[in-house]
Every structure is written in structure tokens, then in C-alpha cells.
N, C-alpha and C positions, 0 to 999 in steps of 0.2 A: 491191401484190399482196396477196390473201387468204392466210394462213397458217392452214389449220383447226386444226393442232397446235401453233401457237404456239412453233416450235421454235427460233426466231431469239433467244429468251430463254436458249438453250443453244447453238446452233450458229450461227457466222457464217460467210458466203460471202465466203471472202478473196481468191478469184481468180475471176474471171469472163471467161471467153474463150470464143469460140466452140466450141472443140473442148475446152476444160479449165473444170472447176469444183471448186474445192478448199475443203474445210470444216474449220473449227477450232473445237475445243470450248473450251480453254483452262482456265483453273485458278481456284480461290477457295481463300483462305488457303493459298496455296503447294501447293495438291494438284489434280491432274486433276478436272475435274469428271464422275466417273463416274456418280454417282447421279442427278443431273440428266439426264444423257444416258441412262440405263436408263429411267428414267421416262418420258423423251419418246418413245424407241423403243416401248416397252410400250404406249402410248397408241395405237398404230396397230393394235394385235391386232384388236380388234372390226371395224374397217372392211376390214382385210386378210383376215380369216378368213370374215365374214359375207356382204361384199359391199357395195360403196358406196351401192348404191341400197336398201339395207333400213334404213339409218340414219334416216330419216323414218316407218319404220313398226314400230316398237318401242314400245308401251306401257309406260308405268311398271312395271306390274305383272309385266313380263316381263324387266326389264333386267338381274336378277340371274342368272336362268337363261340369258339369250343371252350375258352375260359368260362364264359358265361353258363354255357351247357353244362360244364364240369360241376361247377358250384351250384347251380339248379338240381342236379342230378342227387347231390348229397342229400338236401331237404330244403323246401320251402316253408316251412313253418316257424311260428314263434314260440312253440312247444318243444324246445330243444333240450332243457335241462336234464331230463330223464331218456334222452336218445342215447345209443351207443355208437354213432359215426365218427365222434371224436378219438374215442377209444381206438376204433378200428383203423385211424390215420395214425396214431402213434404206433400201434402194432405193424402197419406197413412201414413206416419210417424205419423202427428199429429192425426190423428184418432186412431190408434194401439196404442200410446203410453199415449195419454191424454184424450180419449174418450173410451177406453176399449172395441174397436171394433173388430169384427171378418171378415176379407176379404171374401165377398162372392164369388165374381168373378173379375177378372182383365178384364178392358175394352181392354186390349192390344190383346184380344182374339179375338176381333171383327174385327180386322185389315184384308183388303182384300189382302194385299201384303206386303212386307218387307219395312220398312221405309215412308209407307203410314201410316199418323196419323189416329187412330180410331175415329169415329164419336160417340157421346152417352155422357153418364156422365163421369167425369174424375175419379169418384171412386164408387164403388158399396160396402157397407158394412152392417154388420147388429150388434145390441147389443141385448142382452137377459138379462133381470134383472126379474127373476121369470116369472109373467106372462106378464110382460111389454116387449114385443118386437119390435124392432124399424129396419126399414131399412134406411140405411143413403146413400142417393144419393148426389155426392159431385162434387162441380165444382173447379176449382183453376185457377188462374193467377199469372204470373211473370211480373211484370210490372215496368218501370222505374216511374211512377207516382202511387200513392196509390188512388187519385182521379179518375185518368183512369180507374185503375183496378176495383174498385168498381162499377163504371158506367157499364163498361161490365158485370161484375158479374149480376148487375142487369138485364141488357139485356138477360142473361142467363136464369134466372129465368122467364122472359116472354116468350122466345123461347121452352124451355124444361119441363115446368109444365104446360101441357094441356093435354086433354084428348089424342088426335092423338100422340102425341110425347111419353107419359108414355106409351101407351099400345103397340106401336111400339117397344121401349127399352126393356119393360117386355117380349115380345115374344122372342128377341135375348137372353135375361137372361135365360129365363126359358129352352132354348134348351141347354145351357151348366152349368146348375146347378150341382155343384159337389155332388155325392151321400154322401160323408161325412158330407154335411152341418147340424149342430146342428137344430133340429126342423124343418126339411126338409118339412114336411108336410104343417106346418104352412106358409112357404114362398110360395110353391107351388101355394096354395090357395089365397095368397095375391097377387101373380104375374098372376093368371088366367084373361083369356082375357075378362071374364065377370064380374070381381069383379067390386063393386062399387066405384066410383071415391072418394064418402065421406069415405069409408073405407080406400081406397089407401092413401088418404091426412092425414087421421087422424094417419096413422102407418109410416110415413115417417119423417126424418129429413133431412134438407137440409144444410150441412156443406160447406160454401163458403171461399175458402181460398185467400188471398192477400198478396203475398211476393212482395215488392216494395222498391224501393230507398227511402230512408230517410235521412232529413237533421239532423236528432240526430247525426249522426256520424260525422257531419262537426264542430258541435258545443260541442261535448263530446267525451271524451277517457277513462272514468272512470265511475263506477256504482254509482256515488254521488247521492245525495238526488235530486239534480236538475236535472241530468240525467233522472232518474225514473219519477220525477214530470212531465217532458217533454215528456217522452214516454207515460205516461198516457193520457197527455193532447191531443197528437196527435192521439192516437188511438180512443179515445172518441169522437174526431172531425170528423174524417172518418167514426166512427159507426153511427153518427148522421146525416151526409151526405147520407150514405147506406140507413137509415130507411127513410128519406126524400124522396129518389128517388124511394124506393120499394114500389110498389103499393098493392101488394100480403100480405094481413092480415090473410088468413085462412091456411098459411103454417108456419111449425116449420122450421125457419131458422136461422142459427148460422154463423156470419161472423167472420172467423179466421184470425187475421192478424200477419204478420212476417215482420217486417222492418228489410233492411240489407242496408250497405254502398253502394253496386254497385251490381245489379243484372246480369250484364253482366260479371262481374268478378265471381260471385256464378257459373254461367253458364259454364263459360270457365273451373273452376277447377273441377266441375262436369264431364264435357265433358272428360277432363283429365283422370280422374279416371274410367271412364267409358271404354275409349279406351285401358287402362292398363289392366282392367278385361278382356277384349276380346283377350288379349294377354297372358295371363297367363300360 
């Protein structure tokens, strides 16, 4: 599998099940690998903010200016602690490097004004495997509590995956669909306002990312057998809770879990890197 951001050097997919994927960052010198994780997430910013299809069209003479533009597009406010962009970057990264996806459109393009969060899905990607074509409509949470995160993700399923919301979002996506999109006629037909919901629901995957504070890192500082067993036990327990709360059985939903020691520290480090890119 191609991994555009080489994140497998930092992130390992420890659990791979049809409805659950769990990601482990681990330790180096008995410390959580926060800086490599931040570097990896930061590398997603240009593609996330400028669009996947811009990647081959930026000459070297414009690289610095476009990096600044990408960083400023994410946000330019100091009120970052309750924003959702960093969760969206994590979603983008995991879909690209572990689900072999192609970004269809960044929802950042749906903003009404700078620093105003966009409404809608947190990620819109596609996968093409021969005749099997899927539209990935993702949601993401960055929470102190894993249980609270998955509860809110279940709420997003109820709010976002109904006829009215789907048709409203598809109308927005269709208007901004890049002409370079592979198999573009297929996606235009799928996104059409008269397309049957049965066809849509059978053609979408819903990846739901929860990055959360975990006690794993209070009790462990090395990748021991005990740590990995506790990691799997915790993630499987959250998944079971998610399945219990989710009442939608006609949708292909994948829960993606990324436990970290402190989501606020992760947020602060990402904000510092973003601000540095804005001043490059």
C-alpha cells in the first residue's frame, strides 16, 4: 500500500477489523513519540488546505508562498483549543496512509469566512479498487475522554446520515468537484440529487476517528507485551461501547482510535507548528 506521508514510521495499525482500526504511536527512550507524531500530522496541512489535485501544479518558485497560504487557510486565530481542524488533519492522514484513499474535496472550502469552522463532513475521500468504488465521509473527534468522543461520534451518525443532510452536503460537494477527479462521471452520478438513498448508503464508508487521552501512558512508558495487551483491551472495550450505542445497522462504519497521553499538549504543539508555517 502506498503511504504518501510515510506515517507507518510513527504510527502502527495494531488492530485491523472490518469495523475497528486502532493506531499505536509508542515510545522512544521511554517517552511517548509526541514530536514525530506532530511532524507527521503537520505534513498533511498543504494537501488538506490547498487540495489534493494542486500537488502537481505548484512550481518551486511558489512553494514557500503556498506553504504560508496553506497554513493560514487552516486558521489564524489563537482560540484553537476547541477547534476541530487538527482532528480533521488526523482523519485525513489515517485515510490517506492506511485506507489508500484519494481526497475528493477538502471541507475547508465550504467556509463562509476565515476562522469560521466549516459545517459538514470532516473528510470527503474516495477509494477505487477496480469496480469497487467507495465514497468515504468521515467524522473526527479530539477528546479528553474516549467514551465521550465515541458518544459524540454516534450523535454525528444520527445527525448527518439522513436524506436531508446527505442531499444538502452532496449539493455543496458537486459544485466544487475537481475536474481531475478519477472516474468523475461515477461520482457525479452518485452525488446527483435524484440518486436513490439505497444506492448512496451502499456506496459510502463512514470512518469515525477518535483521538483521546488514555491512561495507557500513565501506566506504561515502553512497548512491552503488557502495554500492547492493555492497548488492545482498551480499544476493544471502546469499540464494544460504540457498537452498543450505534443503532444504524445499514451503514458501513469504521471506528478509528488513536490514544494519546494528552490531547491538549498535542493541540498546543500542532498550533505552534502551524504558526511557524505561517511565518516561513
